[in-house]
DRENPA-3360 file (N, C-alpha, C; in nm, 2 decimals, always signed):
BEGIN
1 = MYKRIIIL = +0.08/-0.12/-0.01/+0.00/+0.02/-0.02/+0.10/+0.11/+0.00 ~ +0.06/+0.22/-0.09/+0.12/+0.33/-0.09/+0.09/+0.43/+0.03 ~ +0.21/+0.48/+0.10/+0.18/+0.56/+0.21/+0.21/+0.71/+0.21 ~ +0.33/+0.74/+0.10/+0.36/+0.86/+0.08/+0.32/+0.91/-0.04 ~ +0.23/+1.01/-0.05/+0.16/+1.06/-0.16/+0.15/+1.21/-0.18 ~ +0.19/+1.24/-0.31/+0.21/+1.38/-0.35/+0.10/+1.39/-0.47 ~ +0.03/+1.52/-0.46/-0.08/+1.56/-0.55/-0.03/+1.68/-0.62 ~ -0.04/+1.69/-0.75/+0.01/+1.82/-0.81/-0.08/+1.80/-0.91;
9 = GGSGSGKS = -0.10/+1.96/-0.97/-0.20/+1.99/-1.06/-0.21/+2.15/-1.04 ~ -0.26/+2.21/-1.16/-0.29/+2.35/-1.13/-0.36/+2.39/-1.03 ~ -0.37/+2.52/-1.00/-0.49/+2.58/-0.93/-0.62/+2.54/-0.95 ~ -0.70/+2.50/-0.88/-0.84/+2.48/-0.92/-0.89/+2.34/-0.98 ~ -0.74/+2.26/-0.98/-0.75/+2.14/-1.05/-0.84/+2.03/-0.94 ~ -0.83/+2.05/-0.82/-0.88/+1.97/-0.70/-0.79/+1.89/-0.64 ~ -0.67/+1.95/-0.63/-0.56/+1.89/-0.55/-0.60/+1.85/-0.40 ~ -0.65/+1.96/-0.34/-0.67/+1.95/-0.18/-0.80/+1.86/-0.16;
17 = TLANRISL = -0.88/+1.86/-0.24/-1.00/+1.79/-0.22/-0.97/+1.64/-0.25 ~ -0.89/+1.60/-0.34/-0.83/+1.45/-0.34/-0.76/+1.44/-0.24 ~ -0.67/+1.51/-0.20/-0.59/+1.48/-0.06/-0.69/+1.45/+0.04 ~ -0.79/+1.53/+0.07/-0.87/+1.51/+0.20/-0.94/+1.38/+0.15 ~ -0.98/+1.33/+0.04/-1.06/+1.21/+0.02/-0.97/+1.09/+0.05 ~ -0.85/+1.11/+0.01/-0.75/+0.99/+0.04/-0.72/+1.00/+0.17 ~ -0.69/+1.10/+0.26/-0.69/+1.13/+0.40/-0.79/+1.04/+0.47 ~ -0.91/+1.07/+0.41/-1.05/+1.01/+0.52/-1.04/+0.87/+0.49;
25 = HTNYPTYH = -0.99/+0.80/+0.38/-0.99/+0.66/+0.33/-0.87/+0.60/+0.41 ~ -0.77/+0.67/+0.45/-0.65/+0.60/+0.50/-0.60/+0.66/+0.64 ~ -0.66/+0.78/+0.69/-0.61/+0.84/+0.79/-0.47/+0.87/+0.81 ~ -0.40/+0.90/+0.70/-0.29/+0.95/+0.67/-0.30/+1.09/+0.70 ~ -0.20/+1.17/+0.75/-0.23/+1.32/+0.76/-0.20/+1.40/+0.62 ~ -0.27/+1.50/+0.62/-0.25/+1.57/+0.50/-0.19/+1.70/+0.53 ~ -0.08/+1.74/+0.43/-0.01/+1.84/+0.44/-0.03/+1.92/+0.32 ~ -0.08/+2.03/+0.34/-0.12/+2.15/+0.23/-0.01/+2.24/+0.21;
33 = LDNLLLHA = +0.07/+2.23/+0.11/+0.19/+2.33/+0.08/+0.12/+2.47/+0.10 ~ +0.03/+2.53/+0.06/-0.02/+2.66/+0.07/-0.01/+2.69/+0.21 ~ -0.04/+2.61/+0.31/-0.04/+2.66/+0.43/+0.09/+2.64/+0.51 ~ +0.15/+2.56/+0.44/+0.33/+2.53/+0.50/+0.40/+2.67/+0.45 ~ +0.40/+2.68/+0.32/+0.50/+2.79/+0.26/+0.43/+2.92/+0.24 ~ +0.31/+2.94/+0.27/+0.26/+3.07/+0.27/+0.24/+3.14/+0.37 ~ +0.26/+3.28/+0.39/+0.18/+3.34/+0.49/+0.03/+3.37/+0.48 ~ -0.04/+3.42/+0.59/-0.16/+3.46/+0.57/-0.22/+3.54/+0.46;
41 = DWSQKDKS = -0.13/+3.62/+0.42/-0.18/+3.71/+0.31/-0.15/+3.68/+0.16 ~ -0.10/+3.53/+0.18/-0.06/+3.46/+0.04/+0.08/+3.50/-0.01 ~ +0.17/+3.58/+0.06/+0.30/+3.60/+0.03/+0.39/+3.45/+0.06 ~ +0.47/+3.47/-0.02/+0.57/+3.33/+0.03/+0.67/+3.38/+0.13 ~ +0.66/+3.27/+0.22/+0.77/+3.24/+0.33/+0.90/+3.26/+0.26 ~ +1.00/+3.25/+0.31/+1.16/+3.27/+0.25/+1.17/+3.15/+0.20 ~ +1.21/+3.13/+0.08/+1.25/+3.00/-0.01/+1.34/+2.93/+0.07 ~ +1.45/+2.98/+0.14/+1.57/+2.91/+0.19/+1.49/+2.84/+0.29;
49 = EWVKICKE = +1.38/+2.86/+0.35/+1.33/+2.79/+0.46/+1.25/+2.65/+0.41 ~ +1.21/+2.66/+0.30/+1.10/+2.57/+0.24/+1.15/+2.44/+0.28 ~ +1.27/+2.38/+0.25/+1.32/+2.22/+0.24/+1.31/+2.22/+0.41 ~ +1.34/+2.31/+0.49/+1.36/+2.27/+0.63/+1.20/+2.25/+0.67 ~ +1.12/+2.34/+0.63/+0.98/+2.33/+0.69/+0.93/+2.21/+0.64 ~ +0.94/+2.16/+0.50/+0.89/+2.02/+0.47/+0.97/+1.94/+0.54 ~ +1.10/+1.93/+0.57/+1.13/+1.81/+0.65/+1.08/+1.81/+0.79 ~ +1.06/+1.93/+0.85/+1.01/+1.94/+0.99/+0.87/+1.87/+0.99;
57 = EFLLKDEG = +0.79/+1.93/+0.88/+0.63/+1.85/+0.85/+0.61/+1.72/+0.81 ~ +0.66/+1.67/+0.69/+0.65/+1.55/+0.64/+0.76/+1.47/+0.59 ~ +0.87/+1.53/+0.53/+0.96/+1.46/+0.47/+1.04/+1.35/+0.57 ~ +1.05/+1.35/+0.69/+1.10/+1.23/+0.78/+0.99/+1.15/+0.80 ~ +0.86/+1.15/+0.76/+0.77/+1.07/+0.83/+0.75/+0.97/+0.74 ~ +0.67/+0.87/+0.78/+0.66/+0.76/+0.67/+0.53/+0.74/+0.61 ~ +0.46/+0.85/+0.64/+0.32/+0.82/+0.56/+0.28/+0.97/+0.56 ~ +0.16/+1.00/+0.46/+0.13/+1.13/+0.47/+0.07/+1.17/+0.30;
65 = IVDGNYSF = -0.01/+1.26/+0.30/-0.04/+1.31/+0.15/-0.01/+1.45/+0.18 ~ +0.06/+1.49/+0.05/+0.09/+1.64/+0.03/+0.03/+1.70/-0.11 ~ -0.04/+1.80/-0.09/-0.09/+1.85/-0.22/+0.00/+2.01/-0.24 ~ +0.01/+2.01/-0.37/+0.07/+2.14/-0.42/+0.19/+2.12/-0.50 ~ +0.21/+2.21/-0.57/+0.30/+2.21/-0.67/+0.46/+2.29/-0.62 ~ +0.47/+2.39/-0.61/+0.60/+2.42/-0.56/+0.75/+2.38/-0.60 ~ +0.76/+2.40/-0.72/+0.87/+2.32/-0.78/+0.99/+2.35/-0.71 ~ +1.01/+2.46/-0.63/+1.13/+2.48/-0.56/+1.17/+2.36/-0.46;
73 = VLEERIRW = +1.06/+2.29/-0.40/+1.06/+2.16/-0.31/+1.02/+2.03/-0.39 ~ +1.00/+2.06/-0.51/+0.96/+1.92/-0.59/+1.02/+1.81/-0.58 ~ +1.16/+1.81/-0.60/+1.25/+1.70/-0.60/+1.24/+1.64/-0.48 ~ +1.27/+1.71/-0.36/+1.26/+1.65/-0.23/+1.11/+1.56/-0.21 ~ +1.01/+1.62/-0.27/+0.90/+1.54/-0.25/+0.88/+1.40/-0.35 ~ +0.93/+1.43/-0.46/+0.94/+1.31/-0.55/+1.02/+1.21/-0.47 ~ +1.15/+1.24/-0.41/+1.24/+1.15/-0.35/+1.16/+1.07/-0.24 ~ +1.07/+1.15/-0.17/+0.98/+1.10/-0.05/+0.88/+1.01/-0.09;
81 = ADLIIFID = +0.79/+1.05/-0.19/+0.69/+1.00/-0.22/+0.70/+0.83/-0.29 ~ +0.61/+0.76/-0.26/+0.60/+0.64/-0.32/+0.47/+0.63/-0.44 ~ +0.38/+0.72/-0.42/+0.28/+0.73/-0.53/+0.28/+0.91/-0.56 ~ +0.27/+0.92/-0.68/+0.26/+1.08/-0.73/+0.13/+1.08/-0.82 ~ +0.04/+1.17/-0.79/-0.08/+1.17/-0.86/-0.08/+1.32/-0.92 ~ -0.11/+1.34/-1.07/-0.11/+1.45/-1.13/-0.24/+1.47/-1.20 ~ -0.30/+1.56/-1.14/-0.43/+1.61/-1.19/-0.42/+1.70/-1.32 ~ -0.47/+1.68/-1.43/-0.44/+1.71/-1.56/-0.58/+1.77/-1.64;
89 = IPTYLQLF = -0.63/+1.89/-1.57/-0.75/+1.92/-1.65/-0.73/+2.06/-1.72 ~ -0.83/+2.07/-1.84/-0.82/+2.20/-1.92/-0.81/+2.34/-1.81 ~ -0.74/+2.44/-1.89/-0.76/+2.58/-1.83/-0.86/+2.62/-1.79 ~ -1.01/+2.60/-1.88/-1.10/+2.66/-1.87/-1.17/+2.59/-1.73 ~ -1.15/+2.47/-1.71/-1.20/+2.41/-1.60/-1.15/+2.46/-1.47 ~ -0.99/+2.50/-1.49/-0.91/+2.54/-1.37/-0.98/+2.69/-1.33 ~ -1.00/+2.78/-1.43/-1.05/+2.91/-1.39/-1.20/+2.89/-1.36 ~ -1.28/+2.82/-1.41/-1.42/+2.79/-1.36/-1.42/+2.75/-1.21;
97 = NVVKRAIK = -1.35/+2.65/-1.16/-1.33/+2.59/-1.04/-1.28/+2.71/-0.96 ~ -1.17/+2.80/-0.96/-1.13/+2.90/-0.88/-1.25/+3.00/-0.87 ~ -1.28/+3.04/-0.99/-1.41/+3.15/-0.95/-1.54/+3.10/-0.85 ~ -1.59/+2.96/-0.88/-1.68/+2.92/-0.83/-1.64/+2.89/-0.69 ~ -1.53/+2.85/-0.66/-1.47/+2.85/-0.50/-1.47/+2.98/-0.42 ~ -1.43/+3.06/-0.50/-1.42/+3.22/-0.47/-1.55/+3.26/-0.42 ~ -1.65/+3.24/-0.50/-1.76/+3.29/-0.47/-1.85/+3.20/-0.37 ~ -1.83/+3.07/-0.35/-1.89/+3.01/-0.25/-1.84/+3.03/-0.11;
105 = INLGLEKR = -1.67/+3.05/-0.11/-1.65/+3.08/+0.01/-1.67/+3.21/+0.06 ~ -1.67/+3.31/-0.03/-1.72/+3.43/+0.02/-1.86/+3.45/+0.05 ~ -1.95/+3.38/+0.00/-2.07/+3.35/+0.04/-2.10/+3.28/+0.18 ~ -2.00/+3.22/+0.24/-1.98/+3.15/+0.34/-2.06/+3.01/+0.32 ~ -2.07/+2.95/+0.20/-2.13/+2.82/+0.16/-2.02/+2.72/+0.16 ~ -1.89/+2.74/+0.16/-1.80/+2.64/+0.15/-1.66/+2.69/+0.22 ~ -1.58/+2.61/+0.27/-1.46/+2.64/+0.33/-1.36/+2.57/+0.25 ~ -1.26/+2.64/+0.20/-1.18/+2.61/+0.13/-1.05/+2.50/+0.18;
113 = HGTSKERS = -1.05/+2.41/+0.13/-0.95/+2.27/+0.17/-0.82/+2.33/+0.18 ~ -0.71/+2.32/+0.27/-0.60/+2.33/+0.25/-0.54/+2.49/+0.27 ~ -0.62/+2.56/+0.34/-0.59/+2.68/+0.37/-0.62/+2.72/+0.53 ~ -0.57/+2.80/+0.60/-0.58/+2.85/+0.73/-0.69/+2.93/+0.74 ~ -0.76/+2.94/+0.86/-0.88/+3.02/+0.88/-0.85/+3.17/+0.86 ~ -0.73/+3.21/+0.87/-0.71/+3.35/+0.87/-0.67/+3.40/+0.75 ~ -0.66/+3.31/+0.65/-0.65/+3.33/+0.50/-0.77/+3.36/+0.44 ~ -0.79/+3.47/+0.37/-0.91/+3.48/+0.28/-0.87/+3.42/+0.13;
121 = EKLNKEFL = -0.99/+3.40/+0.08/-0.98/+3.36/-0.06/-0.92/+3.46/-0.17 ~ -0.83/+3.43/-0.24/-0.76/+3.52/-0.32/-0.80/+3.49/-0.48 ~ -0.87/+3.62/-0.53/-0.90/+3.63/-0.65/-0.89/+3.74/-0.72 ~ -0.76/+3.76/-0.79/-0.76/+3.89/-0.82/-0.69/+3.87/-0.97 ~ -0.66/+3.96/-1.04/-0.61/+3.98/-1.18/-0.49/+3.89/-1.18 ~ -0.38/+3.89/-1.11/-0.26/+3.85/-1.10/-0.28/+3.69/-1.08 ~ -0.38/+3.65/-0.99/-0.41/+3.50/-0.97/-0.49/+3.42/-1.09 ~ -0.57/+3.50/-1.13/-0.64/+3.46/-1.27/-0.54/+3.47/-1.39;
129 = EWVLHWNK = -0.45/+3.54/-1.41/-0.37/+3.54/-1.52/-0.27/+3.41/-1.47 ~ -0.24/+3.40/-1.34/-0.14/+3.26/-1.30/-0.23/+3.13/-1.36 ~ -0.36/+3.15/-1.33/-0.45/+3.02/-1.35/-0.45/+3.00/-1.52 ~ -0.45/+3.11/-1.59/-0.47/+3.12/-1.75/-0.35/+3.08/-1.79 ~ -0.24/+3.09/-1.76/-0.13/+3.07/-1.81/-0.05/+2.93/-1.74 ~ -0.09/+2.87/-1.65/-0.05/+2.76/-1.58/-0.01/+2.65/-1.67 ~ -0.11/+2.60/-1.76/-0.10/+2.48/-1.86/-0.02/+2.52/-1.98 ~ -0.01/+2.64/-1.99/+0.07/+2.67/-2.11/+0.24/+2.65/-2.07;
137 = GHRKKMII = +0.26/+2.67/-1.96/+0.42/+2.65/-1.92/+0.45/+2.55/-1.80 ~ +0.39/+2.56/-1.70/+0.41/+2.47/-1.59/+0.36/+2.32/-1.62 ~ +0.25/+2.31/-1.70/+0.20/+2.17/-1.72/+0.31/+2.10/-1.79 ~ +0.34/+2.17/-1.91/+0.46/+2.09/-2.00/+0.55/+2.06/-1.89 ~ +0.62/+2.14/-1.82/+0.75/+2.10/-1.76/+0.72/+1.99/-1.64 ~ +0.57/+1.98/-1.60/+0.55/+1.89/-1.51/+0.54/+1.75/-1.57 ~ +0.48/+1.76/-1.69/+0.47/+1.62/-1.79/+0.61/+1.56/-1.81 ~ +0.69/+1.64/-1.85/+0.82/+1.61/-1.87/+0.89/+1.53/-1.76;
145 = RLSSIQNK = +0.88/+1.61/-1.65/+0.95/+1.56/-1.52/+0.89/+1.44/-1.46 ~ +0.74/+1.43/-1.49/+0.65/+1.29/-1.44/+0.72/+1.20/-1.50 ~ +0.74/+1.21/-1.64/+0.76/+1.10/-1.74/+0.91/+1.04/-1.73 ~ +1.02/+1.13/-1.65/+1.14/+1.05/-1.61/+1.13/+0.99/-1.50 ~ +1.03/+0.97/-1.43/+1.05/+0.93/-1.28/+1.04/+0.76/-1.30 ~ +1.12/+0.69/-1.23/+1.14/+0.57/-1.23/+1.12/+0.51/-1.10 ~ +1.07/+0.38/-1.08/+1.06/+0.32/-0.96/+0.94/+0.38/-0.86 ~ +0.85/+0.47/-0.90/+0.75/+0.51/-0.84/+0.62/+0.50/-0.93;
153 = KVVITNNP = +0.52/+0.49/-0.85/+0.39/+0.50/-0.93/+0.34/+0.64/-0.96 ~ +0.34/+0.67/-1.09/+0.29/+0.79/-1.12/+0.14/+0.79/-1.21 ~ +0.04/+0.86/-1.14/-0.08/+0.86/-1.22/-0.13/+0.98/-1.26 ~ -0.16/+0.98/-1.38/-0.22/+1.12/-1.46/-0.38/+1.11/-1.47 ~ -0.45/+1.19/-1.40/-0.61/+1.18/-1.44/-0.66/+1.33/-1.47 ~ -0.74/+1.30/-1.54/-0.82/+1.43/-1.60/-0.96/+1.44/-1.53 ~ -0.97/+1.34/-1.43/-1.11/+1.33/-1.37/-1.08/+1.29/-1.20 ~ -1.01/+1.35/-1.12/-1.00/+1.30/-1.00/-1.12/+1.24/-0.91;
161 = RNLIIEKL = -1.23/+1.30/-0.94/-1.36/+1.24/-0.88/-1.39/+1.11/-0.92 ~ -1.32/+1.05/-1.01/-1.36/+0.92/-1.08/-1.26/+0.82/-1.01 ~ -1.15/+0.88/-0.94/-1.04/+0.80/-0.89/-1.12/+0.68/-0.78 ~ -1.10/+0.58/-0.78/-1.13/+0.48/-0.68/-1.00/+0.46/-0.59 ~ -1.00/+0.52/-0.47/-0.92/+0.54/-0.39/-0.85/+0.42/-0.33 ~ -0.93/+0.29/-0.30/-0.89/+0.17/-0.26/-0.79/+0.10/-0.38 ~ -0.86/+0.11/-0.52/-0.78/+0.07/-0.62/-0.64/+0.17/-0.64 ~ -0.66/+0.26/-0.62/-0.54/+0.38/-0.64/-0.42/+0.32/-0.53;
169 = LLDITKTS = -0.47/+0.29/-0.42/-0.36/+0.30/-0.32/-0.31/+0.13/-0.33 ~ -0.38/+0.03/-0.37/-0.33/-0.10/-0.35/-0.28/-0.15/-0.51 ~ -0.31/-0.09/-0.60/-0.28/-0.15/-0.73/-0.12/-0.11/-0.75 ~ -0.04/-0.23/-0.70/+0.10/-0.23/-0.70/+0.11/-0.34/-0.81 ~ +0.06/-0.39/-0.87/+0.12/-0.50/-0.96/+0.14/-0.45/-1.10 ~ +0.13/-0.30/-1.13/+0.15/-0.26/-1.29/+0.30/-0.28/-1.29 ~ +0.31/-0.31/-1.41/+0.46/-0.32/-1.46/+0.52/-0.19/-1.50 ~ +0.44/-0.11/-1.55/+0.50/+0.03/-1.57/+0.45/+0.13/-1.46;
177 = PYEEA = +0.56/+0.21/-1.41/+0.51/+0.28/-1.31/+0.44/+0.41/-1.35 ~ +0.42/+0.44/-1.47/+0.37/+0.56/-1.54/+0.22/+0.52/-1.60 ~ +0.10/+0.55/-1.54/-0.01/+0.52/-1.61/-0.11/+0.64/-1.62 ~ -0.21/+0.65/-1.67/-0.31/+0.74/-1.69/-0.43/+0.67/-1.64 ~ -0.51/+0.76/-1.54/-0.64/+0.72/-1.48/-0.75/+0.77/-1.53;
% end
């Protein structure tokens, strides 16, 4: 059974929701990188501290689920993980999801997974442009990096809601570590 899981994908792809689903099934602790590496105002903590923060929180532990991209600490997380999930959805769905999430949170209808209580939902021009351009640049780099991973299970999905958690965690008989779900 996979015990060290990282979930990657663009903003609004469903990383935190999938992390929480897996955590409910496994009771593994969930680590949301937005909470660990950003201040309450969404500004980044000092990057020189990121590896130290990740080590203190999860990299020295035997189990856990980590959601978030943060390429500065991606290699450490890949070495730690035994299952890597990449949620690959189109830009229009990412934009739709972040706008829908912001509206629901601001109306008090939903709490955002993976953020602290003091952090308000961020939906401004800069963030929307980040989402709009993520698939054009970061997605391609992520696919290239994931295709080079050996001896770890890598799952790419365009519909994380359809993942069957039990199968995902127990399916260790695949001969290829790289598959699409």
